[in-house]
Structures are given as structure tokens and as C-alpha cells.
Gaussian input, Z-matrix of N, CA and C with variables (Angstrom, degrees):
# hf/3-21g

backbone

0 1
 N
 C     1     B1
 C     2     B2     1     A1
 N     3     B3     2     A2     1     D1
 C     4     B4     3     A3     2     D2
 C     5     B5     4     A4     3     D3
 N     6     B6     5     A5     4     D4
 C     7     B7     6     A6     5     D5
 C     8     B8     7     A7     6     D6
 N     9     B9     8     A8     7     D7
 C    10    B10     9     A9     8     D8
 C    11    B11    10    A10     9     D9
 N    12    B12    11    A11    10    D10
 C    13    B13    12    A12    11    D11
 C    14    B14    13    A13    12    D12
 N    15    B15    14    A14    13    D13
 C    16    B16    15    A15    14    D14
 C    17    B17    16    A16    15    D15
 N    18    B18    17    A17    16    D16
 C    19    B19    18    A18    17    D17
 C    20    B20    19    A19    18    D18
 N    21    B21    20    A20    19    D19
 C    22    B22    21    A21    20    D20
 C    23    B23    22    A22    21    D21
 N    24    B24    23    A23    22    D22
 C    25    B25    24    A24    23    D23
 C    26    B26    25    A25    24    D24
 N    27    B27    26    A26    25    D25
 C    28    B28    27    A27    26    D26
 C    29    B29    28    A28    27    D27
 N    30    B30    29    A29    28    D28
 C    31    B31    30    A30    29    D29
 C    32    B32    31    A31    30    D30
 N    33    B33    32    A32    31    D31
 C    34    B34    33    A33    32    D32
 C    35    B35    34    A34    33    D33
 N    36    B36    35    A35    34    D34
 C    37    B37    36    A36    35    D35
 C    38    B38    37    A37    36    D36
 N    39    B39    38    A38    37    D37
 C    40    B40    39    A39    38    D38
 C    41    B41    40    A40    39    D39
 N    42    B42    41    A41    40    D40
 C    43    B43    42    A42    41    D41
 C    44    B44    43    A43    42    D42
 N    45    B45    44    A44    43    D43
 C    46    B46    45    A45    44    D44
 C    47    B47    46    A46    45    D45
 N    48    B48    47    A47    46    D46
 C    49    B49    48    A48    47    D47
 C    50    B50    49    A49    48    D48
 N    51    B51    50    A50    49    D49
 C    52    B52    51    A51    50    D50
 C    53    B53    52    A52    51    D51
 N    54    B54    53    A53    52    D52
 C    55    B55    54    A54    53    D53
 C    56    B56    55    A55    54    D54
 N    57    B57    56    A56    55    D55
 C    58    B58    57    A57    56    D56
 C    59    B59    58    A58    57    D57
 N    60    B60    59    A59    58    D58
 C    61    B61    60    A60    59    D59
 C    62    B62    61    A61    60    D60
 N    63    B63    62    A62    61    D61
 C    64    B64    63    A63    62    D62
 C    65    B65    64    A64    63    D63
 N    66    B66    65    A65    64    D64
 C    67    B67    66    A66    65    D65
 C    68    B68    67    A67    66    D66
 N    69    B69    68    A68    67    D67
 C    70    B70    69    A69    68    D68
 C    71    B71    70    A70    69    D69
 N    72    B72    71    A71    70    D70
 C    73    B73    72    A72    71    D71
 C    74    B74    73    A73    72    D72
 N    75    B75    74    A74    73    D73
 C    76    B76    75    A75    74    D74
 C    77    B77    76    A76    75    D75
 N    78    B78    77    A77    76    D76
 C    79    B79    78    A78    77    D77
 C    80    B80    79    A79    78    D78
 N    81    B81    80    A80    79    D79
 C    82    B82    81    A81    80    D80
 C    83    B83    82    A82    81    D81
 N    84    B84    83    A83    82    D82
 C    85    B85    84    A84    83    D83
 C    86    B86    85    A85    84    D84
 N    87    B87    86    A86    85    D85
 C    88    B88    87    A87    86    D86
 C    89    B89    88    A88    87    D87
 N    90    B90    89    A89    88    D88
 C    91    B91    90    A90    89    D89
 C    92    B92    91    A91    90    D90
 N    93    B93    92    A92    91    D91
 C    94    B94    93    A93    92    D92
 C    95    B95    94    A94    93    D93
 N    96    B96    95    A95    94    D94
 C    97    B97    96    A96    95    D95
 C    98    B98    97    A97    96    D96
 N    99    B99    98    A98    97    D97
 C   100   B100    99    A99    98    D98
 C   101   B101   100   A100    99    D99
 N   102   B102   101   A101   100   D100
 C   103   B103   102   A102   101   D101
 C   104   B104   103   A103   102   D102
 N   105   B105   104   A104   103   D103
 C   106   B106   105   A105   104   D104
 C   107   B107   106   A106   105   D105
 N   108   B108   107   A107   106   D106
 C   109   B109   108   A108   107   D107
 C   110   B110   109   A109   108   D108
 N   111   B111   110   A110   109   D109
 C   112   B112   111   A111   110   D110
 C   113   B113   112   A112   111   D111
 N   114   B114   113   A113   112   D112
 C   115   B115   114   A114   113   D113
 C   116   B116   115   A115   114   D114
 N   117   B117   116   A116   115   D115
 C   118   B118   117   A117   116   D116
 C   119   B119   118   A118   117   D117
 N   120   B120   119   A119   118   D118
 C   121   B121   120   A120   119   D119
 C   122   B122   121   A121   120   D120
 N   123   B123   122   A122   121   D121
 C   124   B124   123   A123   122   D122
 C   125   B125   124   A124   123   D123
 N   126   B126   125   A125   124   D124
 C   127   B127   126   A126   125   D125
 C   128   B128   127   A127   126   D126
 N   129   B129   128   A128   127   D127
 C   130   B130   129   A129   128   D128
 C   131   B131   130   A130   129   D129
 N   132   B132   131   A131   130   D130
 C   133   B133   132   A132   131   D131
 C   134   B134   133   A133   132   D132
 N   135   B135   134   A134   133   D133
 C   136   B136   135   A135   134   D134
 C   137   B137   136   A136   135   D135
 N   138   B138   137   A137   136   D136
 C   139   B139   138   A138   137   D137
 C   140   B140   139   A139   138   D138
 N   141   B141   140   A140   139   D139
 C   142   B142   141   A141   140   D140
 C   143   B143   142   A142   141   D141
 N   144   B144   143   A143   142   D142
 C   145   B145   144   A144   143   D143
 C   146   B146   145   A145   144   D144
 N   147   B147   146   A146   145   D145
 C   148   B148   147   A147   146   D146
 C   149   B149   148   A148   147   D147
 N   150   B150   149   A149   148   D148
 C   151   B151   150   A150   149   D149
 C   152   B152   151   A151   150   D150
 N   153   B153   152   A152   151   D151
 C   154   B154   153   A153   152   D152
 C   155   B155   154   A154   153   D153
 N   156   B156   155   A155   154   D154
 C   157   B157   156   A156   155   D155
 C   158   B158   157   A157   156   D156
 N   159   B159   158   A158   157   D157
 C   160   B160   159   A159   158   D158
 C   161   B161   160   A160   159   D159
 N   162   B162   161   A161   160   D160
 C   163   B163   162   A162   161   D161
 C   164   B164   163   A163   162   D162
 N   165   B165   164   A164   163   D163
 C   166   B166   165   A165   164   D164
 C   167   B167   166   A166   165   D165
 N   168   B168   167   A167   166   D166
 C   169   B169   168   A168   167   D167
 C   170   B170   169   A169   168   D168
 N   171   B171   170   A170   169   D169
 C   172   B172   171   A171   170   D170
 C   173   B173   172   A172   171   D171
 N   174   B174   173   A173   172   D172
 C   175   B175   174   A174   173   D173
 C   176   B176   175   A175   174   D174
 N   177   B177   176   A176   175   D175
 C   178   B178   177   A177   176   D176
 C   179   B179   178   A178   177   D177
 N   180   B180   179   A179   178   D178
 C   181   B181   180   A180   179   D179
 C   182   B182   181   A181   180   D180
 N   183   B183   182   A182   181   D181
 C   184   B184   183   A183   182   D182
 C   185   B185   184   A184   183   D183
 N   186   B186   185   A185   184   D184
 C   187   B187   186   A186   185   D185
 C   188   B188   187   A187   186   D186
 N   189   B189   188   A188   187   D187
 C   190   B190   189   A189   188   D188
 C   191   B191   190   A190   189   D189
 N   192   B192   191   A191   190   D190
 C   193   B193   192   A192   191   D191
 C   194   B194   193   A193   192   D192
 N   195   B195   194   A194   193   D193
 C   196   B196   195   A195   194   D194
 C   197   B197   196   A196   195   D195
 N   198   B198   197   A197   196   D196
 C   199   B199   198   A198   197   D197
 C   200   B200   199   A199   198   D198
 N   201   B201   200   A200   199   D199
 C   202   B202   201   A201   200   D200
 C   203   B203   202   A202   201   D201

   B1=1.4207
   B2=1.5110
   B3=1.3195
   B4=1.4862
   B5=1.4859
   B6=1.3044
   B7=1.4983
   B8=1.5050
   B9=1.3227
   B10=1.4511
   B11=1.5116
   B12=1.2806
   B13=1.4482
   B14=1.5227
   B15=1.2868
   B16=1.4146
   B17=1.5382
   B18=1.3720
   B19=1.3875
   B20=1.5685
   B21=1.2773
   B22=1.4413
   B23=1.5089
   B24=1.3160
   B25=1.4387
   B26=1.4883
   B27=1.3263
   B28=1.4733
   B29=1.4798
   B30=1.3220
   B31=1.4887
   B32=1.4706
   B33=1.3104
   B34=1.4438
   B35=1.5187
   B36=1.3069
   B37=1.4747
   B38=1.5032
   B39=1.3099
   B40=1.4687
   B41=1.5198
   B42=1.3181
   B43=1.4366
   B44=1.4808
   B45=1.3459
   B46=1.4864
   B47=1.4822
   B48=1.3056
   B49=1.5474
   B50=1.4958
   B51=1.3398
   B52=1.4596
   B53=1.5073
   B54=1.3085
   B55=1.4510
   B56=1.5595
   B57=1.2755
   B58=1.4739
   B59=1.5123
   B60=1.3154
   B61=1.4983
   B62=1.4920
   B63=1.3650
   B64=1.4211
   B65=1.5486
   B66=1.3437
   B67=1.4489
   B68=1.5227
   B69=1.3178
   B70=1.5033
   B71=1.5307
   B72=1.2820
   B73=1.4085
   B74=1.5237
   B75=1.3329
   B76=1.4494
   B77=1.5399
   B78=1.3484
   B79=1.4958
   B80=1.5473
   B81=1.2793
   B82=1.4410
   B83=1.4796
   B84=1.3240
   B85=1.4592
   B86=1.5257
   B87=1.3196
   B88=1.4688
   B89=1.5292
   B90=1.3224
   B91=1.4546
   B92=1.5703
   B93=1.3747
   B94=1.4267
   B95=1.5218
   B96=1.3208
   B97=1.4544
   B98=1.5125
   B99=1.3533
   B100=1.4784
   B101=1.5498
   B102=1.2907
   B103=1.4707
   B104=1.5834
   B105=1.3405
   B106=1.4478
   B107=1.4900
   B108=1.3606
   B109=1.4899
   B110=1.5372
   B111=1.3256
   B112=1.4552
   B113=1.5219
   B114=1.3039
   B115=1.4596
   B116=1.5051
   B117=1.3346
   B118=1.4187
   B119=1.5005
   B120=1.3125
   B121=1.4493
   B122=1.5359
   B123=1.3238
   B124=1.5466
   B125=1.5473
   B126=1.2987
   B127=1.4496
   B128=1.5530
   B129=1.3474
   B130=1.4795
   B131=1.5422
   B132=1.3286
   B133=1.3894
   B134=1.5229
   B135=1.2691
   B136=1.4824
   B137=1.5677
   B138=1.3202
   B139=1.4077
   B140=1.4855
   B141=1.3312
   B142=1.4692
   B143=1.4783
   B144=1.2972
   B145=1.4742
   B146=1.5679
   B147=1.2505
   B148=1.4401
   B149=1.5050
   B150=1.3144
   B151=1.4429
   B152=1.5398
   B153=1.3382
   B154=1.4619
   B155=1.5437
   B156=1.2896
   B157=1.4868
   B158=1.4631
   B159=1.3459
   B160=1.4691
   B161=1.5033
   B162=1.3035
   B163=1.4528
   B164=1.5592
   B165=1.3259
   B166=1.4861
   B167=1.5101
   B168=1.3343
   B169=1.4793
   B170=1.5653
   B171=1.3423
   B172=1.4418
   B173=1.5496
   B174=1.2587
   B175=1.4404
   B176=1.5195
   B177=1.3048
   B178=1.4428
   B179=1.5532
   B180=1.3056
   B181=1.4603
   B182=1.4920
   B183=1.3352
   B184=1.4828
   B185=1.5138
   B186=1.3023
   B187=1.5048
   B188=1.5358
   B189=1.3515
   B190=1.3818
   B191=1.5390
   B192=1.3622
   B193=1.4905
   B194=1.5511
   B195=1.3113
   B196=1.4833
   B197=1.5137
   B198=1.3426
   B199=1.4629
   B200=1.5676
   B201=1.2964
   B202=1.4694
   B203=1.5185
   A1=108.45
   A2=117.46
   A3=122.98
   A4=110.20
   A5=112.82
   A6=118.38
   A7=107.06
   A8=116.21
   A9=120.45
   A10=107.54
   A11=116.09
   A12=122.37
   A13=108.90
   A14=118.55
   A15=123.20
   A16=108.97
   A17=114.59
   A18=118.43
   A19=108.59
   A20=119.86
   A21=121.65
   A22=108.53
   A23=116.95
   A24=125.28
   A25=108.89
   A26=117.11
   A27=122.05
   A28=108.85
   A29=117.50
   A30=124.49
   A31=110.15
   A32=118.95
   A33=124.00
   A34=114.06
   A35=117.79
   A36=123.22
   A37=109.94
   A38=119.53
   A39=121.82
   A40=107.47
   A41=119.11
   A42=117.73
   A43=116.42
   A44=116.59
   A45=121.70
   A46=110.00
   A47=117.83
   A48=121.41
   A49=112.14
   A50=117.07
   A51=121.51
   A52=109.28
   A53=119.15
   A54=125.14
   A55=110.65
   A56=117.15
   A57=124.91
   A58=109.84
   A59=118.06
   A60=123.72
   A61=109.49
   A62=117.54
   A63=121.91
   A64=115.66
   A65=113.53
   A66=123.01
   A67=110.99
   A68=114.02
   A69=118.61
   A70=107.63
   A71=118.47
   A72=120.23
   A73=113.39
   A74=113.49
   A75=117.60
   A76=110.76
   A77=115.08
   A78=118.75
   A79=108.16
   A80=118.29
   A81=121.23
   A82=112.90
   A83=115.85
   A84=122.65
   A85=111.90
   A86=115.62
   A87=119.72
   A88=110.03
   A89=116.17
   A90=119.57
   A91=112.70
   A92=113.95
   A93=116.19
   A94=114.31
   A95=114.63
   A96=118.46
   A97=113.93
   A98=116.26
   A99=123.32
   A100=108.83
   A101=113.39
   A102=120.16
   A103=108.14
   A104=115.43
   A105=117.14
   A106=111.78
   A107=118.81
   A108=121.69
   A109=107.33
   A110=118.05
   A111=118.50
   A112=111.47
   A113=115.81
   A114=121.49
   A115=110.05
   A116=120.40
   A117=124.66
   A118=111.05
   A119=116.22
   A120=121.51
   A121=112.44
   A122=114.45
   A123=119.14
   A124=109.57
   A125=116.25
   A126=119.58
   A127=112.66
   A128=116.68
   A129=117.88
   A130=109.50
   A131=118.29
   A132=121.85
   A133=114.93
   A134=115.41
   A135=117.20
   A136=110.56
   A137=118.54
   A138=125.44
   A139=109.85
   A140=118.33
   A141=121.91
   A142=110.70
   A143=118.43
   A144=123.47
   A145=108.88
   A146=119.84
   A147=125.25
   A148=112.77
   A149=117.89
   A150=121.63
   A151=114.41
   A152=112.51
   A153=119.87
   A154=109.69
   A155=117.80
   A156=123.03
   A157=108.49
   A158=115.95
   A159=121.20
   A160=109.74
   A161=116.96
   A162=122.71
   A163=111.52
   A164=116.13
   A165=122.19
   A166=108.81
   A167=118.42
   A168=119.57
   A169=109.83
   A170=118.25
   A171=119.44
   A172=111.52
   A173=118.43
   A174=121.06
   A175=112.84
   A176=116.01
   A177=122.32
   A178=112.20
   A179=115.51
   A180=119.38
   A181=113.34
   A182=118.56
   A183=121.34
   A184=111.70
   A185=116.28
   A186=119.35
   A187=112.20
   A188=118.33
   A189=122.64
   A190=114.09
   A191=113.32
   A192=121.99
   A193=110.42
   A194=113.51
   A195=118.83
   A196=109.84
   A197=115.13
   A198=119.84
   A199=109.20
   A200=111.61
   A201=118.96
   A202=109.10
   D1=133.52
   D2=178.58
   D3=-115.37
   D4=142.86
   D5=176.00
   D6=-115.08
   D7=126.48
   D8=179.24
   D9=-105.27
   D10=133.93
   D11=179.50
   D12=-124.56
   D13=122.33
   D14=179.72
   D15=-104.46
   D16=121.48
   D17=-177.89
   D18=-100.93
   D19=133.31
   D20=175.08
   D21=-125.42
   D22=150.91
   D23=-176.38
   D24=-122.07
   D25=138.34
   D26=179.54
   D27=-82.30
   D28=116.04
   D29=178.29
   D30=-129.34
   D31=39.53
   D32=-175.40
   D33=-60.68
   D34=-31.45
   D35=-174.80
   D36=-67.78
   D37=-37.25
   D38=-178.22
   D39=-62.38
   D40=-50.63
   D41=177.25
   D42=-61.77
   D43=-37.29
   D44=178.05
   D45=-63.54
   D46=-48.26
   D47=177.50
   D48=-61.31
   D49=-41.60
   D50=-178.12
   D51=-64.32
   D52=-47.19
   D53=-179.45
   D54=-65.28
   D55=-39.03
   D56=179.06
   D57=-60.26
   D58=-38.46
   D59=-179.78
   D60=-79.48
   D61=-19.32
   D62=178.61
   D63=85.30
   D64=31.92
   D65=-177.51
   D66=-108.17
   D67=142.30
   D68=170.69
   D69=-83.70
   D70=169.77
   D71=175.31
   D72=-61.19
   D73=-38.28
   D74=-178.62
   D75=-67.35
   D76=-38.89
   D77=179.29
   D78=-65.65
   D79=-45.48
   D80=177.49
   D81=-59.18
   D82=-41.89
   D83=175.36
   D84=-57.02
   D85=-45.40
   D86=-179.72
   D87=-64.11
   D88=-40.43
   D89=-176.58
   D90=-68.84
   D91=-30.89
   D92=-175.24
   D93=-106.49
   D94=-7.57
   D95=-179.11
   D96=79.85
   D97=12.62
   D98=177.15
   D99=-95.77
   D100=147.53
   D101=175.07
   D102=-69.02
   D103=135.43
   D104=-178.03
   D105=-61.20
   D106=-25.39
   D107=179.92
   D108=-69.73
   D109=-34.55
   D110=176.72
   D111=-65.09
   D112=-39.36
   D113=176.64
   D114=-65.79
   D115=-37.43
   D116=175.34
   D117=-60.76
   D118=-45.39
   D119=179.08
   D120=-62.32
   D121=-42.35
   D122=174.26
   D123=-57.40
   D124=-50.66
   D125=-173.06
   D126=-70.42
   D127=-32.38
   D128=-178.66
   D129=-85.28
   D130=-9.37
   D131=176.02
   D132=85.17
   D133=15.08
   D134=176.41
   D135=-86.38
   D136=-9.88
   D137=176.38
   D138=-133.14
   D139=136.93
   D140=-173.60
   D141=-84.30
   D142=114.80
   D143=179.83
   D144=-68.02
   D145=-28.74
   D146=176.65
   D147=-63.80
   D148=-23.44
   D149=178.95
   D150=-97.99
   D151=9.41
   D152=179.16
   D153=-72.32
   D154=154.73
   D155=175.66
   D156=-63.20
   D157=151.55
   D158=179.37
   D159=-60.96
   D160=-39.68
   D161=178.12
   D162=-54.67
   D163=-44.78
   D164=-179.69
   D165=-66.17
   D166=-42.22
   D167=-177.49
   D168=-68.81
   D169=-35.52
   D170=176.77
   D171=-68.70
   D172=-38.10
   D173=174.51
   D174=-59.18
   D175=-45.86
   D176=176.24
   D177=-61.62
   D178=-48.11
   D179=178.06
   D180=-60.46
   D181=-42.56
   D182=176.61
   D183=-62.02
   D184=-44.12
   D185=-177.68
   D186=-69.98
   D187=-31.72
   D188=-177.42
   D189=-97.74
   D190=0.68
   D191=179.09
   D192=51.84
   D193=54.80
   D194=177.62
   D195=-135.29
   D196=165.55
   D197=-178.49
   D198=-86.43
   D199=151.78
   D200=178.23
   D201=-66.74

């Protein structure tokens, strides 16, 4: 018997900030050097943004003009 557990993370603020600035995931990816699929995973909650590298978080904050 196998038990599958799906973990999701709440990353609503990333999507909110991105949309407020008027950027698509692809545009934000270009600005930060991140793959848009990675951004998708962060926004959908399949990847934990809190576990991202500091460098990644700083790139996102600079692109979205928000505080860490």
C-alpha cells in the first residue's frame, strides 16, 4: 500500500505583486533570469518560495519593486 501526500505552499503575494506591476510570468522571468515555469510553480504552490535562494528572492523583489 502506498500513501501519496501532496504538499502545497501559499504564495499568493507573488502573483498579486506580479499582476499589480502588470507583468506576465514570462516577462518577470526575463527580468529576473528565472524560468517562467519556476515562477508558475511558486505561484501555484507546488514549490515553496520560502525555500528559494536569497539571490532569487532579491531578484524578484527588485523586479516587483517590493520589500523582502
